All heavy atoms as a GROMACS GRO file, in nm:
protein
  563
    1MET      N    1   0.807   1.703   1.357
    1MET     CA    2   0.794   1.598   1.264
    1MET      C    3   0.698   1.642   1.156
    1MET      O    4   0.588   1.692   1.181
    1MET     CB    5   0.742   1.474   1.338
    1MET     CG    6   0.724   1.350   1.246
    1MET     SD    7   0.665   1.203   1.338
    1MET     CE    8   0.799   1.161   1.433
    2SER      N    9   0.735   1.621   1.028
    2SER     CA   10   0.647   1.672   0.924
    2SER      C   11   0.530   1.574   0.902
    2SER      O   12   0.528   1.461   0.945
    2SER     CB   13   0.728   1.682   0.798
    2SER     OG   14   0.761   1.555   0.743
    3PHE      N   15   0.437   1.628   0.827
    3PHE     CA   16   0.308   1.549   0.801
    3PHE      C   17   0.348   1.426   0.718
    3PHE      O   18   0.288   1.320   0.739
    3PHE     CB   19   0.213   1.635   0.730
    3PHE     CG   20   0.086   1.564   0.689
    3PHE    CD1   21  -0.007   1.532   0.787
    3PHE    CD2   22   0.063   1.525   0.558
    3PHE    CE1   23  -0.125   1.465   0.754
    3PHE    CE2   24  -0.052   1.456   0.524
    3PHE     CZ   25  -0.146   1.427   0.626
    4PHE      N   26   0.446   1.433   0.626
    4PHE     CA   27   0.486   1.321   0.549
    4PHE      C   28   0.534   1.201   0.627
    4PHE      O   29   0.484   1.091   0.612
    4PHE     CB   30   0.591   1.364   0.449
    4PHE     CG   31   0.645   1.256   0.357
    4PHE    CD1   32   0.569   1.207   0.254
    4PHE    CD2   33   0.773   1.200   0.377
    4PHE    CE1   34   0.615   1.110   0.175
    4PHE    CE2   35   0.817   1.102   0.297
    4PHE     CZ   36   0.736   1.049   0.194
    5PHE      N   37   0.617   1.230   0.724
    5PHE     CA   38   0.681   1.116   0.811
    5PHE      C   39   0.567   1.074   0.901
    5PHE      O   40   0.565   0.950   0.934
    5PHE     CB   41   0.794   1.170   0.881
    5PHE     CG   42   0.913   1.190   0.793
    5PHE    CD1   43   0.968   1.322   0.780
    5PHE    CD2   44   0.969   1.086   0.720
    5PHE    CE1   45   1.074   1.341   0.693
    5PHE    CE2   46   1.077   1.111   0.641
    5PHE     CZ   47   1.132   1.235   0.628
    6LEU      N   48   0.480   1.159   0.952
    6LEU     CA   49   0.372   1.118   1.046
    6LEU      C   50   0.273   1.026   0.968
    6LEU      O   51   0.230   0.926   1.026
    6LEU     CB   52   0.306   1.242   1.094
    6LEU     CG   53   0.194   1.220   1.196
    6LEU    CD1   54   0.254   1.155   1.325
    6LEU    CD2   55   0.121   1.345   1.233
    7SER      N   56   0.243   1.056   0.841
    7SER     CA   57   0.153   0.967   0.765
    7SER      C   58   0.216   0.838   0.739
    7SER      O   59   0.145   0.731   0.741
    7SER     CB   60   0.110   1.039   0.638
    7SER     OG   61   0.222   1.057   0.553
    8ILE      N   62   0.344   0.833   0.711
    8ILE     CA   63   0.412   0.702   0.696
    8ILE      C   64   0.409   0.621   0.818
    8ILE      O   65   0.384   0.503   0.815
    8ILE     CB   66   0.554   0.724   0.639
    8ILE    CG1   67   0.554   0.780   0.498
    8ILE    CG2   68   0.639   0.596   0.648
    8ILE    CD1   69   0.690   0.812   0.445
    9LEU      N   70   0.442   0.680   0.932
    9LEU     CA   71   0.441   0.619   1.055
    9LEU      C   72   0.301   0.568   1.089
    9LEU      O   73   0.289   0.451   1.139
    9LEU     CB   74   0.490   0.710   1.170
    9LEU     CG   75   0.496   0.656   1.309
    9LEU    CD1   76   0.601   0.541   1.314
    9LEU    CD2   77   0.530   0.761   1.407
   10LEU      N   78   0.202   0.649   1.068
   10LEU     CA   79   0.061   0.602   1.092
   10LEU      C   80   0.019   0.489   1.009
   10LEU      O   81  -0.049   0.390   1.055
   10LEU     CB   82  -0.033   0.724   1.075
   10LEU     CG   83  -0.182   0.695   1.108
   10LEU    CD1   84  -0.197   0.664   1.258
   10LEU    CD2   85  -0.260   0.817   1.071
   11SER      N   86   0.053   0.490   0.885
   11SER     CA   87   0.020   0.376   0.793
   11SER      C   88   0.096   0.246   0.835
   11SER      O   89   0.030   0.144   0.828
   11SER     CB   90   0.048   0.410   0.651
   11SER     OG   91   0.182   0.425   0.628
   12ALA      N   92   0.220   0.256   0.880
   12ALA     CA   93   0.289   0.141   0.931
   12ALA      C   94   0.225   0.084   1.057
   12ALA      O   95   0.205  -0.036   1.073
   12ALA     CB   96   0.438   0.172   0.953
   13VAL      N   97   0.186   0.173   1.149
   13VAL     CA   98   0.116   0.126   1.265
   13VAL      C   99  -0.012   0.059   1.233
   13VAL      O  100  -0.052  -0.048   1.296
   13VAL     CB  101   0.099   0.248   1.367
   13VAL    CG1  102   0.006   0.212   1.479
   13VAL    CG2  103   0.232   0.291   1.418
   14ILE      N  104  -0.088   0.111   1.141
   14ILE     CA  105  -0.215   0.051   1.104
   14ILE      C  106  -0.187  -0.089   1.046
   14ILE      O  107  -0.263  -0.182   1.074
   14ILE     CB  108  -0.292   0.142   1.005
   14ILE    CG1  109  -0.342   0.263   1.083
   14ILE    CG2  110  -0.411   0.071   0.941
   14ILE    CD1  111  -0.397   0.373   0.989
   15GLY      N  112  -0.090  -0.096   0.960
   15GLY     CA  113  -0.057  -0.228   0.900
   15GLY      C  114  -0.015  -0.330   1.008
   15GLY      O  115  -0.058  -0.445   0.998
   16ILE      N  116   0.060  -0.288   1.110
   16ILE     CA  117   0.099  -0.382   1.212
   16ILE      C  118  -0.028  -0.416   1.298
   16ILE      O  119  -0.040  -0.543   1.339
   16ILE     CB  120   0.207  -0.314   1.304
   16ILE    CG1  121   0.339  -0.298   1.226
   16ILE    CG2  122   0.227  -0.390   1.437
   16ILE    CD1  123   0.441  -0.218   1.293
   17VAL      N  124  -0.116  -0.331   1.322
   17VAL     CA  125  -0.240  -0.364   1.399
   17VAL      C  126  -0.319  -0.463   1.317
   17VAL      O  127  -0.376  -0.564   1.369
   17VAL     CB  128  -0.318  -0.242   1.428
   17VAL    CG1  129  -0.457  -0.275   1.477
   17VAL    CG2  130  -0.247  -0.156   1.529
   18ILE      N  131  -0.331  -0.441   1.181
   18ILE     CA  132  -0.406  -0.543   1.095
   18ILE      C  133  -0.338  -0.676   1.102
   18ILE      O  134  -0.403  -0.779   1.106
   18ILE     CB  135  -0.420  -0.480   0.955
   18ILE    CG1  136  -0.515  -0.364   0.961
   18ILE    CG2  137  -0.468  -0.587   0.860
   18ILE    CD1  138  -0.522  -0.290   0.831
   19ILE      N  139  -0.207  -0.681   1.092
   19ILE     CA  140  -0.136  -0.807   1.098
   19ILE      C  141  -0.162  -0.878   1.229
   19ILE      O  142  -0.189  -0.999   1.233
   19ILE     CB  143   0.019  -0.782   1.077
   19ILE    CG1  144   0.044  -0.749   0.929
   19ILE    CG2  145   0.097  -0.916   1.114
   19ILE    CD1  146   0.195  -0.704   0.904
   20ALA      N  147  -0.154  -0.812   1.337
   20ALA     CA  148  -0.189  -0.863   1.469
   20ALA      C  149  -0.324  -0.920   1.476
   20ALA      O  150  -0.350  -1.027   1.533
   20ALA     CB  151  -0.156  -0.770   1.584
   21ARG      N  152  -0.423  -0.845   1.418
   21ARG     CA  153  -0.557  -0.893   1.423
   21ARG      C  154  -0.581  -1.018   1.342
   21ARG      O  155  -0.654  -1.110   1.384
   21ARG     CB  156  -0.645  -0.781   1.376
   21ARG     CG  157  -0.789  -0.810   1.386
   21ARG     CD  158  -0.867  -0.697   1.450
   21ARG     NE  159  -0.998  -0.743   1.476
   21ARG     CZ  160  -1.094  -0.664   1.493
   21ARG    NH1  161  -1.077  -0.534   1.493
   21ARG    NH2  162  -1.218  -0.708   1.522
   22ILE      N  163  -0.523  -1.018   1.227
   22ILE     CA  164  -0.537  -1.140   1.138
   22ILE      C  165  -0.466  -1.260   1.203
   22ILE      O  166  -0.521  -1.372   1.195
   22ILE     CB  167  -0.471  -1.112   1.000
   22ILE    CG1  168  -0.556  -1.013   0.921
   22ILE    CG2  169  -0.460  -1.242   0.916
   22ILE    CD1  170  -0.495  -0.964   0.793
   23ARG      N  171  -0.354  -1.241   1.267
   23ARG     CA  172  -0.289  -1.352   1.342
   23ARG      C  173  -0.378  -1.400   1.454
   23ARG      O  174  -0.376  -1.519   1.482
   23ARG     CB  175  -0.162  -1.309   1.392
   23ARG     CG  176  -0.051  -1.293   1.290
   23ARG     CD  177   0.087  -1.282   1.338
   23ARG     NE  178   0.136  -1.410   1.390
   23ARG     CZ  179   0.192  -1.434   1.508
   23ARG    NH1  180   0.200  -1.332   1.593
   23ARG    NH2  181   0.226  -1.552   1.546
   24GLY      N  182  -0.453  -1.315   1.510
   24GLY     CA  183  -0.544  -1.353   1.623
   24GLY      C  184  -0.658  -1.449   1.582
   24GLY      O  185  -0.702  -1.524   1.652
   25TYR      N  186  -0.696  -1.430   1.452
   25TYR     CA  187  -0.802  -1.514   1.398
   25TYR      C  188  -0.757  -1.658   1.376
   25TYR      O  189  -0.838  -1.750   1.386
   25TYR     CB  190  -0.858  -1.466   1.265
   25TYR     CG  191  -0.939  -1.334   1.290
   25TYR    CD1  192  -0.923  -1.227   1.200
   25TYR    CD2  193  -1.034  -1.322   1.383
   25TYR    CE1  194  -0.992  -1.115   1.216
   25TYR    CE2  195  -1.104  -1.209   1.400
   25TYR     CZ  196  -1.088  -1.104   1.314
   25TYR     OH  197  -1.159  -0.988   1.330
   26ASP      N  198  -0.633  -1.676   1.345
   26ASP     CA  199  -0.581  -1.812   1.308
   26ASP      C  200  -0.553  -1.889   1.438
   26ASP      O  201  -0.473  -1.846   1.523
   26ASP     CB  202  -0.447  -1.791   1.226
   26ASP     CG  203  -0.408  -1.917   1.159
   26ASP    OD1  204  -0.478  -2.025   1.177
   26ASP    OD2  205  -0.306  -1.918   1.091
   27ILE      N  206  -0.615  -2.005   1.454
   27ILE     CA  207  -0.604  -2.081   1.575
   27ILE      C  208  -0.503  -2.196   1.561
   27ILE      O  209  -0.422  -2.218   1.645
   27ILE     CB  210  -0.741  -2.138   1.612
   27ILE    CG1  211  -0.839  -2.031   1.641
   27ILE    CG2  212  -0.731  -2.235   1.728
   27ILE    CD1  213  -0.980  -2.080   1.660
   28TYR      N  214  -0.502  -2.262   1.444
   28TYR     CA  215  -0.424  -2.381   1.428
   28TYR      C  216  -0.285  -2.366   1.380
   28TYR      O  217  -0.185  -2.424   1.438
   28TYR     CB  218  -0.500  -2.480   1.342
   28TYR     CG  219  -0.634  -2.513   1.394
   28TYR    CD1  220  -0.747  -2.465   1.328
   28TYR    CD2  221  -0.652  -2.589   1.512
   28TYR    CE1  222  -0.876  -2.494   1.378
   28TYR    CE2  223  -0.774  -2.613   1.561
   28TYR     CZ  224  -0.888  -2.566   1.501
   28TYR     OH  225  -1.015  -2.599   1.545
   29GLU      N  226  -0.263  -2.292   1.270
   29GLU     CA  227  -0.126  -2.282   1.220
   29GLU      C  228  -0.095  -2.127   1.193
   29GLU      O  229  -0.113  -2.076   1.085
   29GLU     CB  230  -0.113  -2.354   1.083
   29GLU     CG  231  -0.126  -2.501   1.096
   29GLU     CD  232  -0.111  -2.571   0.965
   29GLU    OE1  233  -0.049  -2.518   0.876
   29GLU    OE2  234  -0.163  -2.680   0.947
   30LYS      N  235  -0.058  -2.061   1.300
   30LYS     CA  236  -0.026  -1.924   1.284
   30LYS      C  237   0.103  -1.898   1.205
   30LYS      O  238   0.201  -1.966   1.224
   30LYS     CB  239  -0.007  -1.856   1.419
   30LYS     CG  240  -0.137  -1.839   1.499
   30LYS     CD  241  -0.110  -1.756   1.620
   30LYS     CE  242  -0.251  -1.735   1.691
   30LYS     NZ  243  -0.242  -1.646   1.799
   31GLU      N  244   0.092  -1.804   1.109
   31GLU     CA  245   0.210  -1.760   1.038
   31GLU      C  246   0.298  -1.669   1.129
   31GLU      O  247   0.242  -1.606   1.220
   31GLU     CB  248   0.168  -1.682   0.914
   31GLU     CG  249   0.085  -1.759   0.815
   31GLU     CD  250   0.160  -1.869   0.751
   31GLU    OE1  251   0.284  -1.856   0.733
   31GLU    OE2  252   0.099  -1.967   0.717
   32THR      N  253   0.424  -1.670   1.112
   32THR     CA  254   0.511  -1.587   1.187
   32THR      C  255   0.484  -1.434   1.151
   32THR      O  256   0.437  -1.406   1.042
   32THR     CB  257   0.659  -1.616   1.161
   32THR    OG1  258   0.694  -1.586   1.023
   32THR    CG2  259   0.686  -1.760   1.192
   33PHE      N  260   0.504  -1.356   1.255
   33PHE     CA  261   0.491  -1.208   1.231
   33PHE      C  262   0.584  -1.162   1.126
   33PHE      O  263   0.541  -1.073   1.050
   33PHE     CB  264   0.506  -1.137   1.369
   33PHE     CG  265   0.478  -0.987   1.355
   33PHE    CD1  266   0.348  -0.943   1.369
   33PHE    CD2  267   0.582  -0.899   1.337
   33PHE    CE1  268   0.321  -0.809   1.353
   33PHE    CE2  269   0.556  -0.767   1.328
   33PHE     CZ  270   0.422  -0.719   1.332
   34VAL      N  271   0.704  -1.209   1.124
   34VAL     CA  272   0.799  -1.163   1.024
   34VAL      C  273   0.755  -1.198   0.883
   34VAL      O  274   0.761  -1.114   0.791
   34VAL     CB  275   0.942  -1.222   1.055
   34VAL    CG1  276   1.037  -1.193   0.947
   34VAL    CG2  277   0.993  -1.175   1.188
   35ALA      N  278   0.698  -1.314   0.862
   35ALA     CA  279   0.651  -1.355   0.732
   35ALA      C  280   0.534  -1.264   0.686
   35ALA      O  281   0.527  -1.227   0.570
   35ALA     CB  282   0.607  -1.503   0.731
   36MET      N  283   0.446  -1.236   0.778
   36MET     CA  284   0.328  -1.157   0.746
   36MET      C  285   0.371  -1.009   0.716
   36MET      O  286   0.322  -0.945   0.632
   36MET     CB  287   0.226  -1.162   0.853
   36MET     CG  288   0.153  -1.298   0.860
   36MET     SD  289   0.022  -1.307   0.965
   36MET     CE  290  -0.105  -1.217   0.879
   37PHE      N  291   0.463  -0.962   0.796
   37PHE     CA  292   0.509  -0.828   0.777
   37PHE      C  293   0.587  -0.811   0.648
   37PHE      O  294   0.576  -0.709   0.581
   37PHE     CB  295   0.598  -0.782   0.896
   37PHE     CG  296   0.640  -0.642   0.896
   37PHE    CD1  297   0.546  -0.543   0.925
   37PHE    CD2  298   0.763  -0.599   0.865
   37PHE    CE1  299   0.573  -0.408   0.921
   37PHE    CE2  300   0.803  -0.463   0.866
   37PHE     CZ  301   0.699  -0.368   0.890
   38THR      N  302   0.667  -0.913   0.611
   38THR     CA  303   0.734  -0.915   0.481
   38THR      C  304   0.633  -0.911   0.365
   38THR      O  305   0.652  -0.840   0.267
   38THR     CB  306   0.826  -1.041   0.474
   38THR    OG1  307   0.918  -1.042   0.580
   38THR    CG2  308   0.897  -1.039   0.343
   39ALA      N  309   0.530  -0.992   0.376
   39ALA     CA  310   0.419  -0.994   0.275
   39ALA      C  311   0.360  -0.851   0.265
   39ALA      O  312   0.332  -0.806   0.158
   39ALA     CB  313   0.320  -1.097   0.298
   40PHE      N  314   0.340  -0.786   0.380
   40PHE     CA  315   0.282  -0.655   0.384
   40PHE      C  316   0.375  -0.548   0.310
   40PHE      O  317   0.326  -0.478   0.230
   40PHE     CB  318   0.267  -0.614   0.529
   40PHE     CG  319   0.228  -0.472   0.556
   40PHE    CD1  320   0.098  -0.422   0.526
   40PHE    CD2  321   0.323  -0.385   0.610
   40PHE    CE1  322   0.075  -0.287   0.548
   40PHE    CE2  323   0.295  -0.252   0.630
   40PHE     CZ  324   0.172  -0.202   0.600
   41LEU      N  325   0.499  -0.558   0.339
   41LEU     CA  326   0.597  -0.467   0.278
   41LEU      C  327   0.607  -0.492   0.121
   41LEU      O  328   0.611  -0.395   0.045
   41LEU     CB  329   0.732  -0.481   0.342
   41LEU     CG  330   0.746  -0.418   0.480
   41LEU    CD1  331   0.882  -0.442   0.537
   41LEU    CD2  332   0.710  -0.271   0.483
   42VAL      N  333   0.619  -0.616   0.084
   42VAL     CA  334   0.627  -0.654  -0.054
   42VAL      C  335   0.510  -0.612  -0.128
   42VAL      O  336   0.511  -0.561  -0.241
   42VAL     CB  337   0.667  -0.804  -0.076
   42VAL    CG1  338   0.658  -0.844  -0.219
   42VAL    CG2  339   0.802  -0.835  -0.020
   43GLY      N  340   0.386  -0.638  -0.075
   43GLY     CA  341   0.269  -0.600  -0.132
   43GLY      C  342   0.250  -0.450  -0.151
   43GLY      O  343   0.202  -0.405  -0.256
   44GLY      N  344   0.290  -0.380  -0.049
   44GLY     CA  345   0.288  -0.230  -0.058
   44GLY      C  346   0.379  -0.179  -0.164
   44GLY      O  347   0.343  -0.092  -0.239
   45ALA      N  348   0.505  -0.232  -0.169
   45ALA     CA  349   0.598  -0.190  -0.269
   45ALA      C  350   0.556  -0.226  -0.408
   45ALA      O  351   0.565  -0.142  -0.499
   45ALA     CB  352   0.736  -0.244  -0.239
   46ALA      N  353   0.497  -0.340  -0.425
   46ALA     CA  354   0.451  -0.381  -0.560
   46ALA      C  355   0.328  -0.291  -0.604
   46ALA      O  356   0.329  -0.249  -0.721
   46ALA     CB  357   0.409  -0.524  -0.558
   47SER      N  358   0.248  -0.262  -0.514
   47SER     CA  359   0.130  -0.174  -0.559
   47SER      C  360   0.178  -0.032  -0.592
   47SER      O  361   0.123   0.030  -0.688
   47SER     CB  362   0.027  -0.166  -0.446
   47SER     OG  363   0.079  -0.100  -0.328
   48VAL      N  364   0.278   0.020  -0.522
   48VAL     CA  365   0.334   0.153  -0.551
   48VAL      C  366   0.405   0.148  -0.694
   48VAL      O  367   0.381   0.240  -0.773
   48VAL     CB  368   0.427   0.205  -0.445
   48VAL    CG1  369   0.500   0.326  -0.492
   48VAL    CG2  370   0.345   0.235  -0.319
   49ILE      N  371   0.483   0.051  -0.717
   49ILE     CA  372   0.551   0.034  -0.839
   49ILE      C  373   0.451   0.023  -0.958
   49ILE      O  374   0.462   0.082  -1.066
   49ILE     CB  375   0.652  -0.084  -0.837
   49ILE    CG1  376   0.759  -0.052  -0.745
   49ILE    CG2  377   0.701  -0.122  -0.976
   49ILE    CD1  378   0.856  -0.167  -0.710
   50ILE      N  379   0.346  -0.063  -0.939
   50ILE     CA  380   0.247  -0.080  -1.048
   50ILE      C  381   0.172   0.050  -1.070
   50ILE      O  382   0.150   0.091  -1.190
   50ILE     CB  383   0.151  -0.190  -1.011
   50ILE    CG1  384   0.227  -0.330  -1.022
   50ILE    CG2  385   0.028  -0.193  -1.106
   50ILE    CD1  386   0.145  -0.444  -0.963
   51ALA      N  387   0.137   0.124  -0.969
   51ALA     CA  388   0.068   0.252  -0.983
   51ALA      C  389   0.154   0.351  -1.058
   51ALA      O  390   0.109   0.422  -1.149
   51ALA     CB  391   0.022   0.309  -0.849
   52LEU      N  392   0.287   0.361  -1.024
   52LEU     CA  393   0.371   0.453  -1.095
   52LEU      C  394   0.394   0.414  -1.239
   52LEU      O  395   0.399   0.501  -1.332
   52LEU     CB  396   0.511   0.454  -1.019
   52LEU     CG  397   0.507   0.528  -0.886
   52LEU    CD1  398   0.644   0.512  -0.819
   52LEU    CD2  399   0.474   0.673  -0.902
   53LEU      N  400   0.404   0.284  -1.266
   53LEU     CA  401   0.419   0.239  -1.409
   53LEU      C  402   0.292   0.271  -1.489
   53LEU      O  403   0.300   0.323  -1.601
   53LEU     CB  404   0.447   0.093  -1.410
   53LEU     CG  405   0.589   0.046  -1.368
   53LEU    CD1  406   0.602  -0.100  -1.364
   53LEU    CD2  407   0.693   0.113  -1.457
   54LEU      N  408   0.169   0.251  -1.429
   54LEU     CA  409   0.050   0.280  -1.499
   54LEU      C  410   0.036   0.436  -1.517
   54LEU      O  411  -0.011   0.474  -1.629
   54LEU     CB  412  -0.073   0.227  -1.420
   54LEU     CG  413  -0.090   0.074  -1.428
   54LEU    CD1  414  -0.207   0.043  -1.333
   54LEU    CD2  415  -0.112   0.037  -1.563
   55TYR      N  416   0.079   0.510  -1.426
   55TYR     CA  417   0.069   0.657  -1.441
   55TYR      C  418   0.163   0.699  -1.555
   55TYR      O  419   0.125   0.789  -1.631
   55TYR     CB  420   0.116   0.728  -1.309
   55TYR     CG  421   0.089   0.868  -1.301
   55TYR    CD1  422  -0.030   0.919  -1.285
   55TYR    CD2  423   0.198   0.957  -1.312
   55TYR    CE1  424  -0.059   1.058  -1.273
   55TYR    CE2  425   0.174   1.092  -1.312
   55TYR     CZ  426   0.054   1.142  -1.292
   55TYR     OH  427   0.031   1.278  -1.282
   56GLU      N  428   0.283   0.645  -1.559
   56GLU     CA  429   0.376   0.681  -1.670
   56GLU      C  430   0.321   0.632  -1.805
   56GLU      O  431   0.332   0.707  -1.903
   56GLU     CB  432   0.518   0.627  -1.642
   56GLU     CG  433   0.587   0.694  -1.532
   56GLU     CD  434   0.616   0.834  -1.564
   56GLU    OE1  435   0.650   0.869  -1.683
   56GLU    OE2  436   0.606   0.914  -1.474
   57LEU      N  437   0.252   0.516  -1.810
   57LEU     CA  438   0.207   0.462  -1.930
   57LEU      C  439   0.095   0.553  -1.981
   57LEU      O  440   0.083   0.590  -2.105
   57LEU     CB  441   0.155   0.319  -1.911
   57LEU     CG  442   0.088   0.253  -2.027
   57LEU    CD1  443   0.184   0.228  -2.146
   57LEU    CD2  444   0.023   0.128  -1.994
   58LEU      N  445   0.007   0.596  -1.890
   58LEU     CA  446  -0.106   0.685  -1.930
   58LEU      C  447  -0.041   0.819  -1.983
   58LEU      O  448  -0.095   0.879  -2.074
   58LEU     CB  449  -0.194   0.710  -1.817
   58LEU     CG  450  -0.284   0.589  -1.778
   58LEU    CD1  451  -0.357   0.621  -1.652
   58LEU    CD2  452  -0.370   0.552  -1.891
   59GLY      N  453   0.060   0.864  -1.922
   59GLY     CA  454   0.129   0.985  -1.963
   59GLY      C  455   0.189   0.975  -2.101
   59GLY      O  456   0.179   1.064  -2.185
   60LEU      N  457   0.244   0.856  -2.139
   60LEU     CA  458   0.296   0.833  -2.271
   60LEU      C  459   0.188   0.822  -2.375
   60LEU      O  460   0.205   0.858  -2.490
   60LEU     CB  461   0.378   0.699  -2.270
   60LEU     CG  462   0.509   0.704  -2.197
   60LEU    CD1  463   0.574   0.567  -2.193
   60LEU    CD2  464   0.608   0.808  -2.260
   61LEU      N  465   0.062   0.781  -2.334
   61LEU     CA  466  -0.043   0.773  -2.423
   61LEU      C  467  -0.113   0.907  -2.446
   61LEU      O  468  -0.210   0.913  -2.520
   61LEU     CB  469  -0.149   0.670  -2.371
   61LEU     CG  470  -0.103   0.524  -2.367
   61LEU    CD1  471  -0.205   0.439  -2.300
   61LEU    CD2  472  -0.075   0.476  -2.505
   62GLY      N  473  -0.068   1.010  -2.376
   62GLY     CA  474  -0.116   1.148  -2.394
   62GLY      C  475  -0.232   1.179  -2.306
   62GLY      O  476  -0.299   1.281  -2.328
   63ILE      N  477  -0.255   1.101  -2.204
   63ILE     CA  478  -0.356   1.137  -2.097
   63ILE      C  479  -0.287   1.216  -1.993
   63ILE      O  480  -0.197   1.165  -1.924
   63ILE     CB  481  -0.418   1.005  -2.048
   63ILE    CG1  482  -0.482   0.926  -2.164
   63ILE    CG2  483  -0.519   1.041  -1.943
   63ILE    CD1  484  -0.531   0.792  -2.119
   64ASP      N  485  -0.332   1.339  -1.977
   64ASP     CA  486  -0.264   1.425  -1.873
   64ASP      C  487  -0.321   1.411  -1.739
   64ASP      O  488  -0.419   1.340  -1.711
   64ASP     CB  489  -0.265   1.572  -1.924
   64ASP     CG  490  -0.403   1.631  -1.938
   64ASP    OD1  491  -0.497   1.548  -1.923
   64ASP    OD2  492  -0.415   1.746  -1.954
   65ASP      N  493  -0.269   1.490  -1.645
   65ASP     CA  494  -0.302   1.477  -1.503
   65ASP      C  495  -0.450   1.515  -1.476
   65ASP      O  496  -0.515   1.448  -1.396
   65ASP     CB  497  -0.217   1.575  -1.420
   65ASP     CG  498  -0.078   1.528  -1.412
   65ASP    OD1  499  -0.048   1.414  -1.450
   65ASP    OD2  500   0.006   1.609  -1.372
   66THR      N  501  -0.503   1.610  -1.546
   66THR     CA  502  -0.638   1.653  -1.523
   66THR      C  503  -0.738   1.544  -1.563
   66THR      O  504  -0.838   1.516  -1.494
   66THR     CB  505  -0.672   1.784  -1.592
   66THR    OG1  506  -0.650   1.769  -1.731
   66THR    CG2  507  -0.588   1.898  -1.540
   67GLN      N  508  -0.711   1.474  -1.670
   67GLN     CA  509  -0.792   1.366  -1.711
   67GLN      C  510  -0.789   1.248  -1.616
   67GLN      O  511  -0.887   1.186  -1.587
   67GLN     CB  512  -0.758   1.321  -1.850
   67GLN     CG  513  -0.786   1.423  -1.964
   67GLN     CD  514  -0.727   1.385  -2.091
   67GLN    OE1  515  -0.634   1.313  -2.099
   67GLN    NE2  516  -0.782   1.439  -2.204
   68ILE      N  517  -0.668   1.220  -1.568
   68ILE     CA  518  -0.649   1.110  -1.470
   68ILE      C  519  -0.732   1.142  -1.348
   68ILE      O  520  -0.797   1.060  -1.289
   68ILE     CB  521  -0.504   1.082  -1.441
   68ILE    CG1  522  -0.430   1.031  -1.568
   68ILE    CG2  523  -0.483   0.989  -1.327
   68ILE    CD1  524  -0.284   1.017  -1.552
   69ARG      N  525  -0.716   1.269  -1.296
   69ARG     CA  526  -0.789   1.307  -1.170
   69ARG      C  527  -0.941   1.299  -1.187
   69ARG      O  528  -1.013   1.260  -1.102
   69ARG     CB  529  -0.743   1.449  -1.130
   69ARG     CG  530  -0.606   1.451  -1.075
   69ARG     CD  531  -0.577   1.582  -1.015
   69ARG     NE  532  -0.432   1.602  -1.002
   69ARG     CZ  533  -0.362   1.699  -1.042
   69ARG    NH1  534  -0.420   1.803  -1.105
   69ARG    NH2  535  -0.235   1.704  -1.030
   70SER      N  536  -0.984   1.341  -1.303
   70SER     CA  537  -1.135   1.344  -1.322
   70SER      C  538  -1.184   1.193  -1.328
   70SER      O  539  -1.295   1.169  -1.276
   70SER     CB  540  -1.171   1.418  -1.444
   70SER     OG  541  -1.122   1.354  -1.561
   71VAL      N  542  -1.117   1.112  -1.390
   71VAL     CA  543  -1.154   0.967  -1.397
   71VAL      C  544  -1.143   0.900  -1.261
   71VAL      O  545  -1.233   0.832  -1.213
   71VAL     CB  546  -1.074   0.887  -1.501
   71VAL    CG1  547  -1.101   0.743  -1.493
   71VAL    CG2  548  -1.112   0.940  -1.644
   72ALA      N  549  -1.033   0.930  -1.194
   72ALA     CA  550  -1.013   0.867  -1.059
   72ALA      C  551  -1.113   0.925  -0.962
   72ALA      O  552  -1.159   0.854  -0.872
   72ALA     CB  553  -0.873   0.892  -1.008
   73GLY      N  554  -1.149   1.057  -0.975
   73GLY     CA  555  -1.250   1.115  -0.887
   73GLY      C  556  -1.389   1.061  -0.916
   73GLY      O  557  -1.479   1.066  -0.824
   74SER      N  558  -1.412   1.018  -1.032
   74SER     CA  559  -1.550   0.958  -1.070
   74SER      C  560  -1.571   0.833  -0.991
   74SER      O  561  -1.674   0.794  -0.954
   74SER     CB  562  -1.558   0.938  -1.215
   74SER     OG  563  -1.544   1.060  -1.286
   0.00000   0.00000   0.00000
């Protein structure tokens, strides 16, 4: 199994553990696991799409990879 698939699997397991923990705090009106997992997936997909769009926008503005890395590293 490659590192890429292992990291995806590990992040999904961490997400499921966090969902289970959040559900444990709610006493009165628990959300369904499916609804919370769907929100987790949609939020993750939205953040990746927004990050890719911002990266492309910065590229169109003439800001290259080294500048982005130095600012993100700061």
